[in-house]
SEGURO-439608 format. One record per residue: x, y, z of N, C-alpha, C, O, CB in turn; residue number from 1; residue in three letters. Coordinates in steps of 0.1 Angstrom, whole numbers, always signed. Glycine has a CB too. Layout:
! residues N
BALUM    n.x    n.y    n.z   ca.x   ca.y   ca.z    c.x    c.y    c.z    o.x    o.y    o.z   cb.x   cb.y   cb.z  seq  type
BALUM      X      Y      Z      X      Y      Z      X      Y      Z      X      Y      Z      X      Y      Z  NUM   ALA
...
***
This chain:
! residues 227
BALUM    n.x    n.y    n.z   ca.x   ca.y   ca.z    c.x    c.y    c.z    o.x    o.y    o.z   cb.x   cb.y   cb.z  seq  type
BALUM     +8    -12     +0     +0     +0     +0     +9    +13     +0     +6    +22     -7     -9     +0    +12    1   MET
BALUM    +19    +12     +8    +29    +23     +8    +35    +25     -6    +37    +36    -11    +40    +21    +19    2   ILE
BALUM    +39    +14    -12    +45    +14    -25    +36    +21    -35    +40    +29    -43    +49     +0    -30    3   ALA
BALUM    +23    +17    -36    +14    +22    -46    +11    +37    -43     +9    +44    -52     +2    +14    -47    4   VAL
BALUM    +10    +40    -30     +6    +54    -27    +17    +64    -30    +15    +75    -34     +2    +55    -12    5   ALA
BALUM    +29    +60    -27    +40    +69    -27    +49    +68    -40    +56    +77    -43    +49    +68    -16    6   TRP
BALUM    +48    +56    -47    +56    +54    -59    +47    +53    -71    +50    +58    -82    +65    +42    -58    7   LEU
BALUM    +36    +46    -70    +27    +43    -81    +18    +55    -85    +18    +59    -97    +18    +31    -78    8   GLY
BALUM    +12    +61    -75     +3    +72    -78    +10    +84    -85     +4    +89    -94     -4    +77    -65    9   LEU
BALUM    +22    +88    -80    +28    +99    -87    +31    +96   -102    +31   +105   -110    +41   +103    -80   10   PRO
BALUM    +34    +83   -105    +37    +80   -119    +24    +80   -127    +24    +85   -138    +43    +65   -119   11   GLU
BALUM    +13    +76   -121     +0    +76   -129     -4    +90   -131    -10    +93   -142    -10    +68   -121   12   ILE
BALUM     -2    +99   -121     -7   +113   -122     +3   +123   -127     +1   +135   -127    -12   +117   -109   13   LEU
BALUM    +14   +118   -132    +25   +127   -136    +20   +136   -147    +14   +131   -157    +37   +119   -141   14   ALA
BALUM    +22   +149   -146    +18   +159   -156     +4   +163   -156     +0   +171   -164    +21   +153   -169   15   GLY
BALUM     -4   +157   -146    -18   +161   -145    -20   +173   -136    -12   +174   -126    -26   +149   -141   16   LYS
BALUM    -30   +181   -138    -33   +192   -129    -41   +186   -117    -51   +179   -119    -42   +203   -136   17   ALA
BALUM    -36   +188   -105    -41   +182    -93    -48   +193    -84    -43   +204    -83    -30   +175    -85   18   LEU
BALUM    -59   +189    -78    -67   +198    -70    -60   +201    -57    -62   +211    -50    -81   +194    -68   19   PRO
BALUM    -52   +191    -52    -45   +192    -40    -31   +187    -42    -28   +181    -52    -52   +184    -28   20   VAL
BALUM    -21   +190    -32     -8   +185    -34     -7   +169    -35    -16   +163    -30     +1   +189    -22   21   PRO
BALUM     +3   +164    -42     +4   +150    -44     +5   +142    -31     -1   +132    -30    +17   +147    -52   22   MET
BALUM    +12   +148    -20    +13   +141     -8     -1   +138     -1     -3   +128     +5    +22   +148     +2   23   TRP
BALUM    -10   +148     -4    -24   +146     +2    -31   +135     -5    -37   +127     +1    -32   +159     +0   24   VAL
BALUM    -30   +134    -19    -36   +123    -26    -30   +110    -22    -37   +100    -21    -34   +126    -41   25   LEU
BALUM    -17   +110    -20    -10    +97    -17    -15    +93     -3    -17    +81     -1     +5    +99    -16   26   SER
BALUM    -16   +102     +7    -20    +98    +20    -35    +93    +20    -38    +83    +26    -19   +110    +29   27   LEU
BALUM    -43   +100    +12    -57    +96    +11    -59    +82     +4    -66    +74     +9    -66   +106     +3   28   ALA
BALUM    -51    +80     -6    -51    +67    -13    -46    +56     -3    -52    +45     -3    -42    +67    -25   29   SER
BALUM    -36    +59     +4    -31    +49    +14    -41    +45    +24    -43    +33    +28    -18    +53    +20   30   GLY
BALUM    -48    +55    +30    -58    +53    +40    -70    +45    +34    -74    +35    +40    -63    +66    +46   31   ILE
BALUM    -74    +49    +22    -86    +42    +16    -82    +27    +13    -90    +18    +16    -89    +49     +3   32   GLN
BALUM    -70    +25     +8    -66    +11     +5    -65     +3    +18    -68     -9    +18    -53    +11     -3   33   THR
BALUM    -59     +9    +28    -58     +2    +41    -71     -2    +46    -72    -13    +51    -51    +12    +51   34   SER
BALUM    -81     +6    +46    -94     +3    +51   -100     -9    +42   -106    -18    +48   -104    +15    +50   35   LEU
BALUM    -99     -8    +29   -105    -18    +21    -97    -32    +23   -103    -42    +24   -103    -15     +6   36   LEU
BALUM    -84    -31    +25    -76    -43    +28    -80    -49    +41    -81    -61    +42    -61    -40    +27   37   LEU
BALUM    -83    -41    +51    -87    -46    +64   -100    -53    +63   -102    -64    +69    -87    -35    +74   38   ALA
BALUM   -110    -47    +56   -123    -54    +54   -121    -67    +47   -127    -77    +50   -132    -44    +47   39   VAL
BALUM   -113    -67    +36   -111    -79    +28   -104    -90    +36   -108   -102    +35   -103    -76    +16   40   ALA
BALUM    -94    -86    +44    -87    -96    +52    -97   -102    +63    -97   -114    +65    -75    -90    +59   41   ALA
BALUM   -105    -94    +69   -115    -98    +79   -125   -107    +72   -128   -118    +77   -121    -87    +86   42   PHE
BALUM   -131   -103    +61   -141   -111    +54   -136   -125    +50   -142   -135    +52   -146   -103    +42   43   ALA
BALUM   -124   -125    +44   -118   -138    +40   -115   -147    +52   -118   -159    +51   -105   -135    +33   44   GLY
BALUM   -110   -141    +63   -108   -149    +74   -120   -155    +80   -120   -167    +85   -100   -141    +85   45   THR
BALUM   -131   -148    +80   -144   -153    +85   -151   -162    +76   -157   -172    +80   -152   -141    +89   46   ARG
BALUM   -151   -159    +63   -159   -166    +53   -153   -177    +45   -159   -187    +41   -165   -156    +44   47   LEU
BALUM   -140   -175    +42   -133   -185    +33   -134   -199    +38   -137   -208    +31   -119   -181    +31   48   ALA
BALUM   -131   -202    +51   -131   -215    +56   -145   -222    +55   -146   -234    +53   -126   -216    +70   49   PRO
BALUM   -155   -214    +56   -168   -220    +55   -172   -226    +42   -180   -234    +41   -178   -209    +58   50   GLY
BALUM   -165   -221    +31   -168   -226    +18   -156   -235    +13   -156   -239     +1   -171   -215     +8   51   VAL
BALUM   -147   -237    +21   -135   -246    +17   -124   -239    +10   -115   -246     +5   -140   -256     +9   52   GLY
BALUM   -124   -226    +10   -113   -218     +5   -102   -216    +15   -105   -214    +27   -117   -204     -1   53   LEU
BALUM    -89   -217    +11    -79   -217    +21    -67   -209    +17    -65   -205     +5    -74   -231    +23   54   GLN
BALUM    -59   -205    +27    -45   -200    +26    -36   -208    +34    -32   -204    +45    -45   -184    +30   55   ALA
BALUM    -32   -220    +29    -26   -230    +38    -13   -225    +44    -10   -228    +56    -23   -242    +30   56   PRO
BALUM     -4   -219    +36     +9   -215    +42     +7   -203    +52    +14   -204    +62    +18   -210    +30   57   ALA
BALUM     -1   -194    +49     -4   -183    +58    -11   -188    +71     -8   -183    +82    -12   -172    +52   58   LEU
BALUM    -20   -198    +70    -26   -204    +81    -16   -211    +90    -16   -210   +102    -37   -214    +77   59   SER
BALUM     -6   -217    +84     +5   -224    +91    +13   -214    +99    +16   -216   +111    +14   -232    +82   60   ALA
BALUM    +16   -202    +93    +23   -192   +100    +15   -187   +112    +21   -184   +123    +27   -181    +90   61   LEU
BALUM     +2   -185   +110     -6   -179   +120     -7   -189   +132    -10   -185   +143    -20   -177   +115   62   ALA
BALUM     -5   -202   +129     -6   -212   +140     +8   -216   +145    +10   -226   +151    -13   -224   +135   63   GLU
BALUM    +18   -208   +141    +32   -210   +145    +37   -224   +140    +45   -230   +147    +33   -210   +160   64   SER
BALUM    +33   -228   +128    +38   -240   +122    +47   -236   +109    +45   -225   +104    +27   -249   +118   65   ARG
BALUM    +56   -244   +105    +64   -241    +93    +55   -241    +81    +47   -250    +79    +75   -252    +92   66   ALA
BALUM    +56   -231    +73    +47   -230    +61    +52   -237    +48    +45   -237    +38    +45   -215    +58   67   PRO
BALUM    +64   -242    +49    +71   -246    +36    +64   -258    +30    +63   -258    +17    +85   -250    +39   68   TRP
BALUM    +59   -267    +37    +53   -279    +31    +40   -274    +24    +38   -278    +12    +49   -289    +42   69   SER
BALUM    +32   -266    +30    +20   -261    +24    +23   -252    +12    +16   -253     +2    +11   -253    +34   70   ALA
BALUM    +33   -244    +13    +37   -235     +2    +42   -243    -10    +40   -240    -21    +47   -225     +6   71   LEU
BALUM    +50   -254     -7    +56   -262    -17    +46   -268    -26    +48   -270    -38    +65   -272    -11   72   GLY
BALUM    +35   -272    -21    +24   -279    -28    +18   -269    -38    +11   -273    -48    +14   -285    -19   73   LYS
BALUM    +19   -256    -36    +13   -246    -44    +22   -240    -54    +17   -233    -63     +7   -235    -35   74   GLN
BALUM    +35   -243    -53    +44   -236    -62    +42   -240    -77    +42   -231    -85    +58   -239    -58   75   LEU
BALUM    +41   -253    -80    +40   -257    -94    +27   -251   -100    +28   -246   -111    +40   -272    -95   76   VAL
BALUM    +15   -253    -94     +3   -247    -99     +5   -232   -101     +0   -226   -111     -9   -250    -91   77   PRO
BALUM    +11   -225    -91    +12   -211    -92    +22   -207   -103    +19   -197   -110    +18   -206    -79   78   GLY
BALUM    +33   -214   -105    +42   -211   -115    +35   -213   -129    +37   -205   -138    +55   -219   -114   79   LEU
BALUM    +28   -224   -131    +21   -227   -143    +11   -216   -146    +10   -211   -157    +15   -241   -143   80   CYS
BALUM     +3   -212   -136     -7   -202   -138     -1   -188   -141     -6   -181   -149    -15   -201   -125   81   GLY
BALUM    +11   -185   -135    +17   -173   -138    +22   -172   -152    +21   -161   -158    +28   -170   -128   82   GLY
BALUM    +28   -183   -157    +33   -183   -170    +22   -182   -180    +22   -174   -190    +41   -196   -173   83   LEU
BALUM    +11   -189   -178     -1   -189   -186     -7   -175   -186    -10   -169   -197    -11   -199   -182   84   LEU
BALUM     -9   -170   -174    -16   -157   -173     -7   -145   -179    -13   -137   -186    -19   -153   -158   85   GLY
BALUM     +6   -146   -176    +15   -135   -182    +15   -136   -197    +15   -126   -204    +28   -137   -176   86   GLY
BALUM    +16   -148   -202    +16   -150   -217     +3   -145   -223     +3   -138   -234    +19   -164   -221   87   ALA
BALUM     -8   -148   -217    -21   -143   -222    -22   -128   -222    -27   -122   -231    -33   -150   -215   88   LEU
BALUM    -18   -122   -211    -18   -108   -209    -10   -101   -220    -14    -91   -226    -14   -103   -195   89   LEU
BALUM     +2   -107   -222    +11   -101   -232     +5   -102   -246     +5    -93   -254    +25   -108   -232   90   TRP
BALUM     -1   -114   -249     -7   -116   -262    -19   -107   -265    -20   -101   -275    -12   -131   -264   91   ALA
BALUM    -27   -105   -254    -38    -96   -256    -33    -81   -258    -39    -74   -266    -47    -96   -243   92   ILE
BALUM    -23    -77   -251    -17    -64   -252    -12    -62   -266    -13    -51   -272     -6    -61   -242   93   SER
BALUM     -6    -72   -272     -1    -71   -286    -13    -70   -296    -12    -62   -305     +8    -83   -290   94   ARG
BALUM    -23    -78   -294    -35    -77   -303    -42    -64   -302    -48    -60   -312    -44    -89   -300   95   LEU
BALUM    -42    -58   -290    -49    -46   -288    -40    -34   -287    -43    -24   -279    -58    -47   -275   96   ALA
BALUM    -28    -34   -293    -18    -24   -292    -24    -10   -295    -21     -1   -288     -6    -27   -301   97   ALA
BALUM    -31     -9   -306    -37     +4   -310    -47     +9   -299    -46    +21   -296    -43     +3   -323   98   ASP
BALUM    -55     +0   -294    -65     +5   -284    -58     +9   -272    -62    +18   -265    -75     -7   -282   99   VAL
BALUM    -47     +2   -268    -40     +4   -255    -30    +15   -256    -23    +18   -246    -34     -8   -251  100   ALA
BALUM    -29    +22   -268    -18    +32   -270    -19    +43   -260     -8    +48   -256    -20    +38   -284  101   ALA
BALUM    -31    +48   -255    -31    +59   -245    -24    +56   -232    -21    +65   -224    -45    +63   -243  102   PRO
BALUM    -22    +43   -229    -16    +39   -217     -1    +38   -218     +6    +36   -208    -22    +26   -212  103   LEU
BALUM     +4    +39   -230    +19    +37   -232    +26    +49   -225    +21    +60   -225    +22    +37   -247  104   GLN
BALUM    +38    +46   -220    +46    +56   -214    +45    +57   -199    +53    +63   -192    +42    +70   -219  105   GLY
BALUM    +34    +50   -193    +33    +49   -179    +38    +36   -174    +32    +26   -177    +18    +52   -174  106   VAL
BALUM    +49    +36   -167    +55    +23   -162    +56    +24   -147    +63    +32   -141    +69    +21   -168  107   VAL
BALUM    +48    +15   -141    +48    +14   -126    +61     +7   -121    +66     -2   -128    +36     +7   -121  108   LEU
BALUM    +67    +12   -111    +79     +6   -105    +77     -9   -102    +65    -13    -99    +84    +13    -93  109   PRO
BALUM    +87    -17   -103    +86    -32   -101    +81    -35    -87    +73    -44    -85    +99    -39   -103  110   ALA
BALUM    +85    -27    -77    +81    -29    -63    +65    -28    -62    +59    -35    -54    +88    -20    -53  111   VAL
BALUM    +60    -18    -69    +45    -16    -69    +38    -28    -76    +28    -33    -70    +41     -3    -76  112   VAL
BALUM    +43    -32    -87    +37    -43    -94    +37    -56    -86    +28    -64    -86    +43    -45   -108  113   ARG
BALUM    +49    -59    -80    +50    -71    -72    +43    -71    -59    +35    -80    -56    +65    -74    -70  114   PHE
BALUM    +44    -60    -51    +38    -60    -38    +23    -57    -39    +16    -65    -32    +45    -50    -29  115   LEU
BALUM    +19    -47    -46     +5    -44    -47     -2    -54    -55    -13    -59    -51     +3    -30    -52  116   TYR
BALUM     +3    -57    -67     -4    -66    -76     -4    -80    -71    -14    -87    -70     +2    -65    -90  117   GLY
BALUM     +8    -85    -67    +10    -99    -63     +4   -102    -50     +0   -114    -47    +24   -102    -64  118   GLY
BALUM     +4    -93    -40     -1    -96    -27    -13    -89    -23    -23    -95    -20    +10    -93    -17  119   ILE
BALUM    -13    -75    -24    -25    -68    -19    -37    -71    -27    -48    -73    -22    -22    -53    -20  120   THR
BALUM    -36    -71    -41    -48    -74    -49    -53    -88    -46    -65    -90    -47    -44    -72    -64  121   GLU
BALUM    -44    -97    -44    -49   -111    -41    -57   -111    -28    -67   -119    -27    -38   -121    -41  122   GLU
BALUM    -53   -104    -18    -60   -103     -5    -73    -96     -7    -84   -101     -2    -52    -96     +6  123   VAL
BALUM    -73    -85    -15    -86    -78    -17    -96    -86    -26   -107    -87    -22    -82    -65    -24  124   LEU
BALUM    -91    -91    -37   -100    -97    -47   -103   -111    -44   -115   -116    -45    -95    -95    -61  125   VAL
BALUM    -93   -119    -42    -95   -134    -41    -99   -137    -26   -110   -142    -24    -83   -142    -45  126   ARG
BALUM    -91   -134    -17    -93   -137     -3   -106   -131     +3   -114   -137    +10    -81   -133     +6  127   TRP
BALUM   -108   -118     +0   -119   -111     +5   -131   -112     -4   -142   -117     +0   -116    -96     +7  128   GLY
BALUM   -131   -106    -16   -142   -105    -25   -147   -119    -30   -159   -122    -29   -139    -97    -37  129   LEU
BALUM   -138   -127    -35   -143   -140    -41   -148   -149    -30   -158   -156    -32   -131   -147    -48  130   MET
BALUM   -142   -149    -18   -147   -157     -7   -161   -153     -3   -170   -161     +0   -137   -156     +5  131   SER
BALUM   -163   -139     -2   -176   -134     +2   -187   -137     -8   -198   -141     -5   -175   -119     +4  132   ALA
BALUM   -183   -136    -21   -193   -140    -32   -197   -154    -31   -209   -158    -32   -187   -136    -45  133   MET
BALUM   -187   -163    -29   -190   -177    -29   -198   -180    -16   -208   -188    -17   -177   -186    -28  134   ALA
BALUM   -195   -174     -5   -203   -177     +7   -217   -172     +6   -226   -179    +10   -196   -170    +19  135   TRP
BALUM   -219   -160     +1   -233   -154     -1   -241   -163    -10   -252   -166     -7   -232   -140     -6  136   VAL
BALUM   -235   -167    -22   -243   -175    -31   -246   -189    -25   -257   -193    -26   -234   -178    -44  137   LEU
BALUM   -237   -194    -17   -240   -207    -11   -251   -206     -1   -260   -214     +0   -227   -212     -4  138   TRP
BALUM   -251   -195     +8   -261   -194    +18   -274   -190    +12   -285   -193    +18   -256   -183    +28  139   ARG
BALUM   -275   -183     +1   -287   -179     -5   -293   -190    -14   -305   -192    -13   -285   -166    -13  140   VAL
BALUM   -285   -196    -22   -290   -206    -32   -289   -220    -27   -298   -228    -31   -282   -204    -45  141   VAL
BALUM   -279   -223    -19   -277   -237    -16   -275   -239     -1   -267   -247     +4   -265   -243    -23  142   GLN
BALUM   -283   -232     +7   -281   -233    +22   -284   -247    +27   -281   -250    +39   -290   -223    +28  143   ARG
BALUM   -291   -255    +19   -295   -269    +24   -283   -278    +22   -284   -290    +26   -307   -273    +18  144   ASP
BALUM   -273   -274    +14   -261   -283    +12   -250   -280    +21   -248   -269    +26   -256   -280     -3  145   ARG
BALUM   -242   -290    +25   -232   -289    +34   -220   -281    +29   -212   -275    +36   -227   -302    +39  146   SER
BALUM   -218   -281    +15   -208   -274     +9   -213   -269     -5   -221   -275    -11   -195   -282     +8  147   LYS
BALUM   -207   -258    -10   -212   -253    -23   -208   -262    -35   -199   -270    -34   -205   -239    -26  148   PRO
BALUM   -217   -261    -45   -214   -268    -58   -203   -261    -65   -200   -250    -62   -227   -270    -66  149   SER
BALUM   -198   -268    -75   -187   -262    -83   -191   -249    -90   -183   -240    -92   -182   -272    -94  150   ALA
BALUM   -204   -249    -95   -209   -237   -102   -209   -224    -93   -207   -213    -98   -223   -239   -108  151   TRP
BALUM   -210   -226    -80   -209   -215    -71   -195   -209    -71   -194   -196    -72   -212   -220    -56  152   ILE
BALUM   -185   -217    -72   -172   -212    -72   -169   -206    -86   -162   -195    -86   -162   -223    -70  153   PHE
BALUM   -174   -212    -96   -172   -206   -110   -179   -192   -111   -173   -183   -117   -177   -215   -121  154   TRP
BALUM   -190   -191   -105   -197   -178   -104   -189   -168    -96   -188   -156   -101   -211   -179    -99  155   ALA
BALUM   -184   -172    -85   -176   -163    -77   -163   -159    -84   -158   -148    -83   -173   -169    -63  156   ALA
BALUM   -157   -169    -91   -144   -166    -98   -147   -156   -109   -140   -146   -111   -139   -179   -104  157   ILE
BALUM   -158   -158   -117   -161   -149   -128   -165   -136   -123   -160   -125   -128   -172   -155   -136  158   SER
BALUM   -173   -135   -113   -178   -122   -108   -166   -114   -102   -165   -102   -105   -188   -124    -97  159   GLY
BALUM   -158   -120    -94   -146   -113    -88   -136   -109    -99   -130    -99    -98   -140   -122    -77  160   SER
BALUM   -135   -118   -109   -126   -114   -120   -130   -102   -128   -122    -93   -131   -124   -126   -130  161   ALA
BALUM   -143   -101   -130   -149    -89   -137   -147    -77   -129   -143    -66   -134   -163    -91   -141  162   LEU
BALUM   -149    -78   -116   -147    -66   -107   -133    -63   -106   -129    -51   -104   -153    -69    -93  163   LEU
BALUM   -124    -73   -106   -110    -71   -106   -106    -63   -118    -98    -53   -118   -102    -84   -106  164   PHE
BALUM   -111    -67   -130   -109    -59   -142   -114    -45   -141   -107    -35   -145   -115    -66   -154  165   GLY
BALUM   -126    -43   -137   -132    -30   -135   -124    -21   -125   -124     -9   -127   -146    -31   -131  166   ALA
BALUM   -118    -28   -115   -110    -20   -106    -98    -13   -111    -93     -4   -105   -106    -29    -95  167   GLY
BALUM    -94    -17   -123    -83    -10   -130    -87     +2   -138    -78     +9   -143    -75    -20   -139  168   HIS
BALUM   -100     +4   -139   -104    +16   -147   -101    +29   -142    -97    +38   -149   -119    +15   -149  169   LEU
BALUM   -102    +32   -128    -99    +45   -123    -85    +49   -127    -82    +61   -131   -100    +46   -108  170   PRO
BALUM    -75    +40   -126    -61    +44   -130    -60    +47   -145    -53    +56   -149    -52    +32   -126  171   ALA
BALUM    -68    +39   -153    -68    +41   -167    -74    +55   -170    -69    +62   -179    -75    +30   -174  172   ALA
BALUM    -85    +58   -164    -91    +71   -166    -81    +83   -162    -81    +93   -169   -104    +73   -157  173   PHE
BALUM    -74    +81   -152    -64    +91   -148    -53    +92   -158    -48   +104   -160    -58    +88   -134  174   ALA
BALUM    -49    +81   -164    -38    +82   -174    -43    +86   -188    -36    +94   -195    -32    +68   -175  175   MET
BALUM    -55    +82   -192    -59    +84   -205    -70    +95   -207    -74    +98   -218    -65    +71   -211  176   ALA
BALUM    -74   +101   -196    -85   +111   -196    -98   +104   -199   -104    +98   -189    -82   +121   -208  177   GLY
BALUM   -104   +106   -210   -117   +100   -214   -114    +88   -223   -113    +90   -235   -127   +110   -221  178   ALA
BALUM   -112    +76   -218   -108    +64   -226   -120    +60   -235   -131    +62   -232   -104    +53   -217  179   PRO
BALUM   -116    +54   -246   -126    +49   -256   -132    +37   -250   -128    +30   -241   -119    +46   -269  180   SER
BALUM   -143    +33   -257   -150    +21   -253   -141     +9   -255   -141     -1   -247   -163    +19   -261  181   ALA
BALUM   -133     +9   -265   -124     -2   -268   -114     -4   -257   -110    -15   -253   -117     +0   -281  182   GLY
BALUM   -109     +8   -252    -99     +7   -241   -105     +2   -228    -99     -6   -221    -93    +21   -239  183   LEU
BALUM   -117     +6   -226   -124     +0   -214   -126    -15   -215   -123    -22   -205   -138     +7   -212  184   VAL
BALUM   -130    -20   -227   -132    -34   -229   -118    -41   -227   -118    -52   -221   -138    -37   -242  185   VAL
BALUM   -108    -35   -232    -94    -41   -232    -90    -42   -217    -85    -53   -213    -84    -33   -240  186   TYR
BALUM    -91    -31   -209    -87    -31   -196    -94    -42   -187    -88    -50   -180    -88    -17   -189  187   ILE
BALUM   -108    -41   -188   -116    -50   -180   -113    -65   -185   -112    -74   -177   -131    -47   -182  188   VAL
BALUM   -113    -67   -198   -112    -81   -203    -98    -87   -200    -98    -98   -196   -114    -81   -218  189   GLY
BALUM    -88    -79   -202    -74    -85   -200    -72    -88   -186    -67    -99   -183    -64    -75   -205  190   ALA
BALUM    -76    -79   -177    -74    -82   -163    -84    -93   -157    -80   -101   -149    -76    -69   -154  191   ASN
BALUM    -96    -93   -163   -105   -104   -159   -100   -117   -163   -102   -127   -156   -119   -101   -165  192   ALA
BALUM    -93   -118   -175    -87   -131   -179    -78   -136   -169    -78   -148   -165    -80   -129   -193  193   GLU
BALUM    -69   -127   -164    -60   -132   -154    -67   -135   -141    -64   -144   -133    -49   -122   -151  194   PHE
BALUM    -78   -127   -138    -86   -129   -126    -92   -143   -126    -93   -149   -115    -97   -119   -125  195   GLY
BALUM    -95   -149   -137   -101   -162   -138    -90   -172   -135    -92   -182   -127   -107   -165   -152  196   ILE
BALUM    -78   -170   -140    -67   -179   -137    -64   -179   -122    -62   -190   -116    -54   -175   -145  197   VAL
BALUM    -63   -167   -116    -59   -166   -102    -71   -172    -93    -68   -178    -83    -57   -151    -98  198   ALA
BALUM    -83   -169    -97    -94   -174    -89    -95   -189    -89    -98   -195    -79   -107   -169    -95  199   GLY
BALUM    -92   -195   -101    -92   -210   -101    -81   -215    -92    -83   -225    -85    -90   -215   -116  200   TYR
BALUM    -69   -209    -93    -58   -214    -84    -62   -212    -69    -59   -221    -62    -45   -205    -87  201   LEU
BALUM    -68   -202    -66    -72   -200    -52    -82   -211    -48    -81   -216    -37    -79   -186    -50  202   PHE
BALUM    -91   -214    -56   -101   -224    -54    -95   -238    -52    -98   -245    -43   -112   -224    -65  203   TRP
BALUM    -87   -241    -61    -82   -255    -62    -69   -257    -54    -66   -268    -50    -79   -259    -76  204   ARG
BALUM    -61   -247    -52    -48   -249    -45    -45   -240    -33    -37   -244    -25    -37   -247    -55  205   HIS
BALUM    -52   -229    -32    -49   -220    -21    -45   -206    -25    -41   -204    -37    -39   -226    -12  206   GLY
BALUM    -47   -196    -16    -44   -182    -19    -30   -180    -24    -27   -172    -33    -47   -174     -7  207   LEU
BALUM    -20   -187    -17     -6   -185    -21     -3   -189    -35     +6   -183    -41     +3   -193    -11  208   GLU
BALUM    -10   -199    -41     -8   -202    -55    -12   -190    -64     -5   -188    -74    -16   -215    -58  209   ALA
BALUM    -23   -184    -60    -27   -172    -68    -17   -161    -67    -15   -153    -76    -41   -167    -63  210   ALA
BALUM    -11   -159    -55     -1   -149    -53    +11   -152    -61    +17   -143    -68     +3   -148    -38  211   MET
BALUM    +16   -164    -61    +27   -168    -69    +25   -165    -84    +33   -160    -91    +31   -183    -67  212   VAL
BALUM    +13   -169    -88     +9   -167   -102     +9   -152   -106    +14   -148   -116     -4   -173   -106  213   ALA
BALUM     +4   -144    -97     +3   -129    -99    +17   -123   -100    +20   -115   -109     -6   -123    -88  214   HIS
BALUM    +25   -127    -91    +39   -122    -91    +46   -126   -103    +53   -118   -110    +47   -128    -78  215   LEU
BALUM    +45   -139   -107    +52   -143   -119    +46   -137   -132    +54   -134   -141    +51   -158   -121  216   LEU
BALUM    +33   -135   -133    +27   -128   -144    +33   -114   -146    +36   -111   -158    +12   -127   -143  217   ALA
BALUM    +35   -107   -136    +41    -94   -137    +56    -95   -142    +60    -87   -150    +41    -86   -124  218   HIS
BALUM    +63   -105   -137    +77   -107   -141    +77   -111   -156    +86   -106   -163    +83   -119   -133  219   ALA
BALUM    +68   -119   -160    +67   -122   -175    +65   -110   -183    +71   -108   -193    +56   -133   -177  220   VAL
BALUM    +55   -102   -179    +52    -90   -187    +64    -80   -187    +67    -74   -197    +40    -82   -181  221   LEU
BALUM    +71    -79   -175    +83    -70   -175    +94    -75   -184   +101    -67   -190    +88    -69   -161  222   MET
BALUM    +95    -89   -185   +105    -94   -194   +102    -93   -209   +110    -90   -217   +107   -109   -191  223   ALA
BALUM    +89    -95   -212    +84    -94   -226    +82    -80   -231    +82    -77   -243    +72   -102   -228  224   LEU
BALUM    +80    -70   -221    +77    -56   -225    +88    -48   -218    +84    -39   -210    +63    -52   -221  225   GLN
BALUM   +101    -49   -221   +111    -41   -215   +109    -26   -218   +105    -23   -230   +125    -46   -219  226   PRO
BALUM   +111    -18   -208   +109     -4   -210   +123     +3   -211   +124    +15   -213   +101     +2   -198  227   GLN
***
């Protein structure tokens, strides 16, 4: 959160006329994200276990156990998902190069992409939002079942992925001014594509697998799109 507020935001808003000093916007952004992250962490901790979603390595740490065995089981799925997701994001960006042109020139620091993208976004979107969506659907539609059906998880994966994609629009608006409809579709669609990969990993392997995939996807994009 500190990285995105103090390093990412100035890059996104560089050259823009601001109503208040940059440090005020950075502080407000940090506070807002902190509150959202706290809500997501609390929601996931309360609701994820009820629908069978887990963060095995982090749970081991919280219980003063070694996390390496739990993490090791998630590395291969996470690495595969990161390679797939990064390759798909790169391919989509090449196919939509003309549409995405207004975003060219803005390069977020690696620390922002890895820490905020790889960790914070996974806590917000997968651990918090996806868990809550799966739990609500289960309790509303299948409360007579001891555990949710697969379609509940797919609905939660898809819904959280779309919201994950839409969550990137404010930054795009700040960079591109009034973006075209094509740019909106590109931003939501490309990020939702990775959201489905990460959501599936969270469902089948655990939150840390989604984090590994997210970190690697950014590394792949940085390697394929050198600035």
